[in-house]
C-alpha positions as CSV (number, residue, x, y, z in Angstrom):
1,M,89.1,114.8,86.1
2,D,85.7,114.1,84.4
3,N,85.1,111.3,86.8
4,I,85.7,113.6,89.8
5,R,83.4,116.3,88.3
6,I,80.7,113.7,87.7
7,Y,81.1,112.4,91.3
8,I,80.9,115.9,92.8
9,K,77.9,116.7,90.6
10,G,76.2,113.5,91.8
11,N,77.0,114.3,95.5
12,K,76.4,118.1,95.3
13,K,74.4,118.1,98.6
14,L,77.1,116.2,100.4
15,F,79.8,118.7,99.4
16,I,77.6,121.7,100.2
17,G,77.0,120.2,103.6
18,L,80.7,119.6,104.2
19,L,81.5,123.2,103.2
20,G,78.9,124.5,105.6
21,L,80.3,122.3,108.3
22,F,83.8,123.6,107.6
23,L,82.6,127.2,108.0
24,L,80.8,126.2,111.2
25,V,83.9,124.7,112.7
26,L,85.9,127.8,111.8
27,V,83.5,130.1,113.6
28,W,83.4,127.7,116.6
29,F,87.2,127.6,116.6
30,R,87.4,131.4,116.5
31,I,85.1,131.6,119.5
32,T,87.0,129.0,121.5
33,N,90.3,130.7,120.9
34,G,89.1,134.2,121.7
35,N,90.9,135.6,124.7
36,K,88.7,138.6,125.4
37,D,88.0,139.2,129.0
38,S,84.4,138.1,129.6
39,G,83.8,141.0,132.0
40,S,85.5,143.8,130.0
41,S,82.3,145.7,129.1
42,I,81.1,145.8,132.7
43,Y,83.9,148.1,133.9
44,A,82.5,151.0,131.9
45,M,79.2,150.9,133.8
46,S,78.6,153.6,136.2
47,T,75.8,152.2,138.5
48,A,75.7,149.1,140.7
49,D,72.3,148.1,139.4
50,S,73.5,147.9,135.8
51,V,76.5,145.9,137.0
52,I,74.3,143.5,139.0
53,L,72.1,142.8,135.9
54,V,75.2,141.6,134.1
55,L,76.6,139.7,137.1
56,D,73.3,137.8,137.4
57,N,74.0,136.2,134.0
58,M,77.5,135.1,135.0
59,N,78.3,131.8,136.6
60,Q,80.1,131.4,139.9
61,D,83.5,131.2,138.4
62,Q,83.1,134.4,136.4
63,Y,81.1,136.9,138.4
64,L,83.1,137.1,141.7
65,K,86.4,138.5,140.5
66,V,84.7,140.8,138.0
67,A,82.5,142.1,140.8
68,V,85.5,142.6,143.2
69,D,87.4,144.5,140.5
70,K,84.4,146.7,139.9
71,L,84.2,147.4,143.6
72,S,87.7,148.9,143.5
73,I,86.4,151.3,140.8
74,F,83.3,152.4,142.8
75,H,85.5,152.7,145.9
76,L,87.3,155.7,144.4
77,N,84.4,158.1,144.3
78,Q,81.0,156.2,144.4
79,E,80.5,155.1,148.0
80,S,76.7,154.4,147.7
81,E,77.3,152.2,144.6
82,Y,80.2,150.5,146.4
83,K,77.9,149.6,149.3
84,K,75.1,148.4,147.1
85,L,77.4,146.1,145.1
86,M,79.0,144.9,148.3
87,R,75.6,143.8,149.6
88,Y,74.9,141.9,146.4
89,I,78.2,140.0,146.6
90,S,77.6,139.1,150.3
91,K,74.1,137.9,149.6
92,R,75.1,135.8,146.6
93,V,78.2,134.3,148.4
94,N,75.9,133.2,151.3
95,T,73.3,131.8,148.9
96,D,75.9,129.9,146.9
97,D,77.7,128.8,150.1
98,D,80.9,129.8,148.3
99,A,84.0,129.3,150.5
100,Y,86.2,131.3,148.1
101,G,83.7,134.1,148.0
102,R,83.7,134.3,151.8
103,S,87.5,134.4,151.7
104,L,87.3,137.4,149.3
105,L,84.8,139.2,151.4
106,F,87.2,138.9,154.4
107,V,89.9,140.3,152.2
108,L,87.7,143.2,151.1
109,R,86.9,144.1,154.7
110,G,90.6,143.9,155.4
111,F,91.3,146.5,152.7
112,E,88.7,148.8,154.3
113,C,90.4,148.5,157.7
114,N,93.8,149.1,156.1
115,E,92.6,152.4,154.7
116,R,91.3,153.4,158.1
117,D,94.7,152.5,159.5
118,E,93.4,149.7,161.7
119,P,96.3,147.1,161.6
120,D,94.8,144.8,164.2
121,S,91.5,144.5,162.3
122,V,93.5,143.9,159.1
123,Q,95.4,141.0,160.8
124,Y,92.1,139.5,162.0
125,Y,90.5,139.5,158.5
126,L,93.7,138.1,157.0
127,E,93.5,135.1,159.4
128,E,89.8,134.6,158.7
129,A,90.4,134.8,154.9
130,E,93.2,132.2,155.1
131,S,91.1,129.9,157.3
132,V,88.3,129.5,154.6
133,L,90.4,129.9,151.5
134,P,90.0,126.6,149.5
135,I,93.2,124.6,148.5
136,G,94.3,125.5,145.0
137,A,92.2,128.7,144.9
138,D,93.6,132.0,143.7
139,K,95.5,133.7,146.6
140,S,96.5,136.8,144.7
141,Y,93.9,139.0,146.5
142,Y,95.0,137.6,149.9
143,Y,98.7,138.3,149.1
144,N,97.8,141.8,147.9
145,L,96.2,142.7,151.2
146,K,98.9,141.0,153.3
147,S,101.7,142.8,151.4
148,L,100.0,146.2,152.2
149,H,99.8,145.1,155.8
150,M,103.5,144.4,155.9
151,I,104.3,147.7,154.2
152,G,102.3,149.5,157.0
153,K,104.4,147.7,159.6
154,K,107.6,148.7,157.7
155,Q,108.5,145.0,157.1
156,F,109.5,145.6,153.5
157,R,111.4,142.3,152.9
158,A,108.3,140.3,154.0
159,A,106.1,142.6,151.8
160,K,108.3,142.0,148.7
161,E,108.1,138.2,149.3
162,L,104.3,138.4,149.5
163,I,104.2,140.6,146.4
164,N,106.2,138.0,144.4
165,K,103.9,135.2,145.5
166,G,100.9,137.3,144.6
167,L,102.3,138.1,141.1
168,S,102.8,134.4,140.6
169,E,99.2,133.6,141.6
170,A,97.9,136.6,139.5
171,N,99.8,135.3,136.4
172,H,98.5,131.8,136.9
173,F,94.9,132.8,137.3
174,G,95.0,135.7,134.8
175,D,94.2,138.4,137.3
176,I,95.5,141.4,135.5
177,R,94.1,144.0,137.9
178,V,95.5,142.3,141.0
179,K,98.9,142.2,139.2
180,T,98.6,145.9,138.6
181,S,97.9,146.5,142.3
182,L,100.8,144.3,143.4
183,F,103.2,146.2,141.2
184,N,101.9,149.4,142.8
185,N,102.6,147.9,146.2
186,L,106.2,147.0,145.1
187,G,106.7,150.6,144.0
188,T,105.5,151.8,147.4
189,V,108.1,149.5,149.0
190,Y,110.9,150.9,146.9
191,F,109.7,154.5,147.6
192,Y,109.9,153.9,151.4
193,Q,113.3,152.5,150.9
194,S,114.3,155.6,149.0
195,L,114.9,153.5,145.9
196,F,113.3,156.2,143.7
197,G,114.5,154.8,140.4
198,A,113.0,151.3,141.1
199,A,109.9,152.9,142.5
200,S,109.5,155.0,139.4
201,K,109.8,152.0,137.1
202,C,107.2,150.1,139.2
203,F,104.7,152.9,139.0
204,T,105.4,153.4,135.3
205,E,104.8,149.6,134.8
206,V,101.4,150.0,136.5
207,Y,100.6,153.0,134.4
208,D,101.5,151.4,131.1
209,N,99.5,148.3,131.9
210,Y,96.5,149.8,133.6
211,P,93.2,148.4,132.3
212,K,92.0,150.7,129.5
213,D,88.3,150.4,130.6
214,E,89.0,151.8,134.1
215,P,89.6,155.4,135.1
216,M,93.3,156.0,135.9
217,P,93.8,156.9,139.6
218,A,95.1,160.4,140.1
219,V,97.3,159.2,142.9
220,L,99.2,156.9,140.6
221,V,99.9,159.8,138.1
222,N,101.0,162.0,141.0
223,N,103.4,159.3,142.3
224,I,105.1,159.0,139.0
225,I,105.5,162.8,138.7
226,S,106.8,163.1,142.3
227,L,109.4,160.4,141.6
228,K,110.5,162.1,138.4
229,L,111.0,165.2,140.4
230,A,113.0,163.3,143.1
231,E,115.2,162.1,140.2
232,R,115.5,165.7,139.0
233,S,113.9,164.7,135.6
234,Y,111.9,168.0,135.5
235,Q,111.3,168.0,131.7
236,S,110.0,164.4,131.8
237,A,107.8,165.3,134.8
238,D,106.4,168.3,133.0
239,E,105.6,166.2,129.8
240,F,104.0,163.5,131.9
241,L,101.9,166.0,133.8
242,K,100.6,167.6,130.6
243,K,99.8,164.2,129.2
244,N,97.6,163.3,132.2
245,E,96.4,166.7,133.3
246,A,92.8,165.9,132.5
247,I,92.9,162.9,134.9
248,L,94.4,165.0,137.6
249,E,92.0,168.0,137.2
250,A,89.0,165.7,137.3
251,T,89.8,164.0,140.6
252,K,87.7,164.9,143.7
253,D,90.4,163.6,146.1
254,L,91.7,166.6,148.0
255,Y,95.0,164.8,148.8
256,A,95.5,164.1,145.1
257,R,94.7,167.7,144.2
258,G,97.1,169.0,146.8
259,V,99.9,166.8,145.4
260,L,99.1,168.1,141.9
261,I,99.5,171.7,143.0
262,I,102.8,171.1,144.6
263,N,104.1,169.1,141.6
264,K,103.0,172.0,139.3
265,L,104.8,174.5,141.4
266,Q,108.0,172.5,141.6
267,I,108.0,171.9,137.8
268,N,107.4,175.6,137.0
269,I,110.2,176.7,139.4
270,A,112.6,174.0,138.3
271,L,112.1,175.0,134.6
272,G,112.3,178.7,135.4
273,R,108.7,179.5,134.5
274,W,108.5,182.1,137.2
275,D,105.4,183.9,135.9
276,Q,103.4,180.7,136.0
277,S,104.6,179.7,139.4
278,A,103.9,183.3,140.7
279,A,100.3,183.2,139.3
280,L,99.7,179.8,140.9
281,L,101.1,180.9,144.3
282,S,99.0,184.1,144.3
283,S,95.8,182.1,143.7
284,M,96.5,179.9,146.8
285,P,96.3,181.6,150.2
286,D,98.0,179.9,153.1
287,S,94.6,179.0,154.7
288,T,93.7,176.8,151.8
289,I,96.8,174.6,152.0
290,L,96.3,171.1,153.6
291,P,98.6,170.5,156.6
292,E,100.4,167.7,154.9
293,F,101.5,170.0,152.1
294,R,102.4,173.1,154.0
295,L,106.1,172.7,154.0
296,E,106.3,171.7,150.3
297,F,104.2,174.8,149.6
298,L,106.4,177.0,151.8
299,G,109.5,175.6,150.0
300,C,108.0,176.7,146.6
301,K,107.1,180.2,148.0
302,L,110.7,180.6,149.3
303,K,112.2,179.7,146.0
304,Q,109.9,182.1,144.2
305,Q,110.7,184.8,146.7
306,M,114.4,184.2,146.4
307,Q,114.1,184.8,142.7
308,V,111.9,188.0,143.1
309,D,113.3,189.6,146.3
310,E,115.6,187.6,148.5
311,T,115.5,190.2,151.3
312,K,112.0,189.1,152.2
313,V,112.9,185.4,152.6
314,T,113.8,185.8,156.3
315,A,110.5,187.5,157.0
316,M,108.6,184.8,155.2
317,I,110.3,182.1,157.2
318,K,109.6,184.0,160.4
319,S,105.9,184.2,159.6
320,H,105.7,180.4,159.0
321,I,107.5,179.3,162.2
322,P,104.4,177.4,163.3
323,W,104.4,175.3,160.2
324,I,108.1,174.5,160.7
325,A,107.6,173.6,164.4
326,E,104.7,171.4,163.4
327,N,106.9,169.1,161.2
328,Y,110.5,169.9,161.8
329,F,111.7,166.7,160.2
330,K,110.2,167.6,156.8
331,A,111.4,171.2,157.2
332,I,115.0,170.4,158.0
333,S,115.0,167.7,155.2
334,G,113.6,169.9,152.4
335,I,114.0,173.6,153.0
336,N,117.1,173.8,155.3
337,E,119.0,176.0,152.8
338,F,116.6,178.8,153.4
339,F,116.9,178.4,157.1
340,E,120.7,178.7,156.8
341,Y,120.4,181.8,154.6
342,S,117.9,183.4,157.1
343,A,120.1,182.5,160.1
344,M,123.0,184.4,158.6
345,E,120.7,187.4,158.0
346,N,119.1,187.2,161.4
347,P,120.8,185.0,164.0
348,D,117.9,185.5,166.4
349,L,115.4,184.1,163.9
350,F,115.6,180.6,165.5
351,D,116.0,180.0,169.2
352,L,118.6,177.3,169.9
353,D,116.6,175.8,172.7
354,S,113.6,175.5,170.4
355,L,115.7,173.9,167.7
356,S,116.9,171.3,170.2
357,I,113.3,170.7,171.4
358,W,112.2,170.2,167.8
359,H,115.1,167.9,167.1
360,D,114.4,165.8,170.1
361,G,110.7,165.5,169.0
362,V,111.6,163.8,165.7
363,K,114.8,162.1,166.8
364,F,113.5,158.6,165.7
365,Q,112.9,160.0,162.2
366,L,116.2,161.8,162.2
367,K,118.0,158.6,163.3
368,E,117.1,157.0,159.9
369,N,118.0,160.1,157.9
370,M,121.6,161.2,158.2
371,Q,121.1,164.0,155.7
372,A,118.4,165.6,157.9
373,N,120.7,165.3,161.0
374,S,123.5,166.9,159.1
375,N,121.3,169.8,158.0
376,H,120.2,170.3,161.6
377,Y,123.7,170.5,163.1
378,R,124.9,172.7,160.2
379,L,122.1,175.1,160.9
380,M,123.0,175.1,164.6
381,S,126.7,175.8,163.6
382,K,125.7,178.8,161.5
383,I,123.5,180.3,164.2
384,L,126.2,179.8,166.9
385,K,128.9,181.3,164.6
386,A,126.6,184.3,163.9
387,K,126.1,184.8,167.6
388,G,129.8,184.8,168.3
389,D,130.2,181.3,169.8
390,P,132.9,179.7,167.5
391,D,133.7,176.8,169.9
392,R,130.2,175.4,170.0
393,A,129.8,176.3,166.3
394,Y,132.8,174.1,165.5
395,I,131.5,171.2,167.6
396,A,128.1,171.4,165.8
397,L,129.9,171.6,162.4
398,N,131.9,168.5,163.2
399,Q,128.7,166.7,164.1
400,S,127.2,167.9,160.9
401,M,130.1,166.7,158.9
402,A,130.1,163.3,160.6
403,F,126.4,162.8,159.6
404,E,127.2,164.1,156.1
405,N,129.9,161.5,155.7
406,E,127.5,158.8,156.9
407,F,124.9,160.1,154.5
408,I,127.4,160.0,151.6
409,N,128.2,156.4,152.4
410,F,124.5,155.7,152.9
411,H,123.7,157.5,149.7
412,D,126.2,155.4,147.8
413,S,124.7,152.3,149.2
414,I,121.2,153.6,148.3
415,T,122.4,154.3,144.7
416,K,123.8,150.8,144.4
417,A,120.7,149.3,146.0
418,D,118.5,151.3,143.6
419,F,120.6,150.1,140.7
420,T,120.3,146.5,142.0
421,A,116.5,146.9,142.6
422,K,116.0,148.2,139.1
423,K,117.9,145.1,137.8
424,E,115.8,142.8,140.1
425,L,112.7,144.5,138.8
426,E,113.8,144.0,135.2
427,V,114.5,140.3,136.0
428,L,111.1,140.1,137.6
429,R,109.3,141.7,134.7
430,N,111.1,139.4,132.2
431,A,110.1,136.4,134.4
432,Q,106.6,137.6,134.5
433,S,106.5,138.1,130.7
434,E,107.9,134.6,130.2
435,N,105.4,133.2,132.6
436,E,102.6,135.0,130.9
437,L,103.8,133.8,127.5
438,E,104.1,130.2,128.7
439,L,100.6,130.4,130.2
440,S,99.2,131.9,127.1
441,N,100.8,129.3,124.9
442,R,99.5,126.6,127.2
443,K,96.1,128.1,127.0
444,K,96.3,128.3,123.2
445,I,97.5,124.7,122.9
446,S,94.7,123.6,125.2
447,N,92.1,125.5,123.2
448,Y,93.5,124.2,119.9
449,T,93.5,120.7,121.3
450,Y,90.0,120.9,122.6
451,G,88.9,122.7,119.5
452,F,90.5,120.1,117.2
453,F,89.0,117.1,118.9
454,G,85.7,118.9,119.3
455,A,85.7,119.8,115.6
456,V,86.7,116.2,114.6
457,G,83.9,114.9,116.8
458,I,81.4,117.3,115.3
459,I,82.5,116.5,111.8
460,L,82.3,112.7,112.4
461,F,78.9,113.1,114.0
462,L,77.5,115.2,111.2
463,I,79.0,113.0,108.5
464,A,77.4,109.9,110.2
465,L,74.1,111.9,110.5
466,F,74.4,112.9,106.8
467,F,74.8,109.3,105.6
468,W,72.1,108.1,108.0
469,M,69.7,110.7,106.6
470,K,70.8,109.8,103.1
471,Q,70.1,106.1,103.8
472,R,66.7,107.0,105.3
473,I,65.9,109.1,102.3
474,K,66.9,106.3,100.0
475,Q,64.8,103.8,102.0
476,G,61.9,106.3,101.9
477,K,62.2,106.6,98.1
478,L,62.3,102.8,97.8
479,A,59.3,102.4,100.1
480,M,57.4,105.0,98.0
481,A,58.4,103.3,94.8
482,N,57.2,100.0,96.2
483,Y,54.0,101.6,97.3
484,Q,53.4,103.1,93.9
485,L,54.1,99.8,92.3
486,S,51.7,98.1,94.6
487,M,49.1,100.7,93.8
488,Q,49.7,100.3,90.1
489,R,49.3,96.5,90.4
490,E,46.1,96.9,92.4
491,E,44.8,99.4,89.9
492,K,45.7,97.1,87.1
493,S,44.0,94.2,88.9
494,Q,40.9,96.4,89.4
495,I,40.9,97.4,85.8
496,Q,41.2,93.8,84.7
497,K,38.4,92.8,87.0
498,E,36.2,95.6,85.8
499,K,37.0,94.7,82.2
500,E,36.1,91.1,82.8
501,M,32.9,92.3,84.5
502,N,32.0,94.6,81.7
503,E,32.6,91.8,79.2
504,R,30.3,89.5,81.2
505,I,27.7,92.3,81.3
506,I,28.0,92.9,77.6
507,R,27.7,89.2,76.8
508,M,24.8,88.9,79.1
509,S,23.2,92.0,77.7
510,E,23.6,90.7,74.2
511,L,22.2,87.3,75.2
512,V,19.2,88.8,76.9
513,L,18.6,91.2,74.0
514,S,18.9,88.5,71.4
515,K,16.7,86.1,73.4
516,S,14.1,88.8,74.0
517,L,13.9,89.6,70.3
518,E,13.8,86.0,69.4
519,I,11.0,85.2,71.8
520,S,9.1,88.3,70.7
521,K,9.3,87.1,67.1
522,K,8.1,83.6,68.0
523,L,5.1,85.0,69.9
524,K,4.0,86.8,66.9
525,T,3.7,83.5,65.0
526,I,2.0,81.6,67.8
527,K,-1.7,81.3,67.7
528,T,-3.4,80.6,71.0
529,E,-6.9,80.4,72.2
530,N,-6.0,82.6,75.2
531,P,-4.8,86.0,73.7
532,Q,-4.8,87.6,77.2
533,E,-2.1,85.2,78.4
534,L,-0.1,85.9,75.2
535,D,-0.3,89.7,75.8
536,S,0.9,89.2,79.4
537,I,4.0,87.3,78.2
538,R,4.7,90.0,75.6
539,R,4.4,92.8,78.3
540,D,6.8,90.9,80.5
541,L,9.3,90.7,77.6
542,E,8.9,94.4,76.9
543,A,9.5,95.1,80.6
544,M,12.6,93.0,80.6
545,G,13.8,94.9,77.6
546,R,13.2,98.2,79.4
547,V,15.1,97.0,82.3
548,E,17.9,96.0,80.0
549,N,17.8,99.4,78.4
550,T,18.8,101.1,81.7
551,A,22.1,99.2,81.6
552,R,22.6,99.3,77.9
553,P,24.1,102.9,77.7
554,Q,26.6,101.6,80.3
555,L,27.7,99.1,77.7
556,A,28.5,101.8,75.2
557,D,30.3,104.0,77.8
558,T,32.5,101.0,78.7
559,K,33.5,100.6,75.1
560,I,34.2,104.4,74.8
561,K,36.5,104.1,77.9
562,E,38.3,101.1,76.4
563,Q,38.6,102.5,72.9
564,G,38.7,106.2,73.7
565,D,42.0,106.7,71.9
566,I,40.1,106.5,68.6
567,F,38.9,110.1,69.3
568,D,42.6,111.1,69.5
569,H,43.0,109.9,65.9
570,Y,39.9,111.8,64.9
571,P,39.9,115.1,66.9
572,A,36.9,116.4,64.9
573,L,34.7,113.8,66.6
574,K,35.4,115.2,70.1
575,T,32.7,117.8,69.5
576,L,30.0,115.0,69.3
577,S,27.5,114.6,72.0
578,L,27.7,111.6,74.4
579,T,24.8,109.8,72.6
580,E,26.5,110.4,69.2
581,K,29.8,109.1,70.6
582,R,28.0,106.0,71.8
583,I,26.4,105.4,68.4
584,F,29.9,105.9,66.7
585,I,31.7,103.5,69.0
586,L,29.0,100.8,68.8
587,S,29.0,101.1,64.9
588,V,32.8,100.8,64.9
589,D,32.4,97.7,67.1
590,G,30.1,96.0,64.5
591,Y,26.7,96.5,66.0
592,K,23.7,96.8,63.7
593,S,21.4,99.8,63.7
594,K,18.5,98.1,65.4
595,D,20.9,96.7,68.1
596,I,22.4,100.1,68.6
597,A,18.9,101.6,68.8
598,A,18.0,99.1,71.5
599,I,21.2,99.8,73.5
600,V,21.3,103.5,73.3
601,G,17.5,103.9,73.5
602,V,16.9,105.8,70.2
603,T,15.1,105.1,66.9
604,P,16.9,103.5,64.0
605,Q,16.2,106.7,62.0
606,Y,18.1,108.8,64.5
607,I,21.0,106.4,64.2
608,H,21.0,106.8,60.5
609,N,21.0,110.6,60.8
610,V,24.0,110.5,63.3
611,R,26.0,108.2,61.0
612,S,25.4,110.6,58.1
613,K,26.6,113.5,60.3
614,I,29.8,111.6,61.2
615,R,30.5,110.8,57.6
616,R,30.2,114.5,56.7
617,I,32.5,115.5,59.5
618,L,35.1,112.9,58.5
619,G,34.5,113.5,54.7
620,I,33.8,109.8,53.9
621,D,31.0,108.1,51.8
622,N,29.0,105.0,52.4
623,S,31.7,102.8,50.8
624,T,33.8,103.1,54.0
625,H,32.8,100.5,56.6
626,W,32.6,101.5,60.2
627,E,34.8,98.5,61.3
628,S,37.7,100.0,59.4
629,F,38.0,102.8,62.0
630,K,38.7,100.2,64.6
631,E,41.6,98.8,62.6
632,K,43.2,102.3,62.2
633,S,42.9,103.0,65.9
């Protein structure tokens, strides 16, 4: 344990680096495994310009589907923003020469034509989209449009096949919004097939999985409410309406607002809230009702009137004959009970010839609806009976009962088909969930695999980099040590050379000094007949002595430098002047007073005075020799 602690302490930087690397890898791993939709924040933006700024920073694989999804949001109630974003997409697709982008643009134009009920144009754009769609590209948008096209042509089986293909593509490419739209298409198919239970489940699936960052379409909420009413789930419809009332009230779509009013009326009447339904009806004059909702509105008025004063029901029907004649199929399908009641009260309310004309006008619709046919002939039977024509009434009643029996059989098959469709839908949802889970697991495994190998690669690279840097630092330290050693050697060599030079200078100075003194003494004893020549020689010797004196202090300074540690032993002497230090160091080195005087350039008396001063400072007498200080140092 101690060895491990010592090793860690010795390699502390290494372990800190590895810890930082581990944290870096964790952060990178978290980023690579995040599954957040890259365009999720863009769906809350309310202008095309702000969306375009974000799209500009996305690559070709990202921006297109995000932009198309945002288009669908603008299309609801922001036409100018829709057109501006559409122009941006078209321009960028052409600039990038993007085949998949061109295919999507054809699909978008196909959706526009489908809303305008132009099936031939839709077919054209479908063919154009398919011709440029790259192999292996996401076809979910294409299948979405084509399924709507098939629904419009009442080819429901083909539409369901296309929807299944689209769902498979949407799951594979992770197109959540397209999958939502495809489920909505499937609900529409079930609705047209009178499979209301399956349709309700589809629309509820869309509602439950609708993207949280997009406004919920009011038409979707109304569809779910209408289907709950068709299933006679009035309480459930009421709760769902209250839950989504803010969405419905905020819509600017007149059709959606019309459906909302009808749904509210039907719920209030079904739940016996007569005061609320009466208040709602009184606030809506007939002139404000859209043509497509007139008969549903009339049905609510008749039910309310039947509750308040049934004697006025016949008069109310008579005043709305134009509405009935305008859409006899919907009238005989939905409010026939009030017709039969009124016919008993007033047999002349409906003209039999008019009923026959109305019937012939919608015979193709009646052919597919045995219940409506049964209602028509039962109404005829009641009118004939009230007019005293029992034979024809009997014939009409038999026709009504025949259609009723057909409807009962058909209704049983519809019930079974609805049950089967709900089972198929459940299987489809489970398959979709399994597929999504499998794709998610594959994606996670792929991310973890790439993340693992990427992390290992980064770790190995950083470890190699660390040891390389460590080796470089070590080599740098070694080079610095070698350089410092070289400098020390060079400095030592220079010091040695300087010392040798100083010694030669000192020896030469001493030699010159001694010879000069010696010659000067001899000159004093020499007698010559030419005193001028003798004086000239003496002046030359003095000049040589003066020249030597300029270098003599250097001799003392060199000795101070060499023996400077003597002043560390005697700190009190550090206060001496430079000249006094020179005299002290030369005295310690054994020089006589006259020699020191000649070297330093002072008088022998001054030297005597300095020596006396030093003795006082050190507290010594004349018995202590100066050379003894050198031995102590």
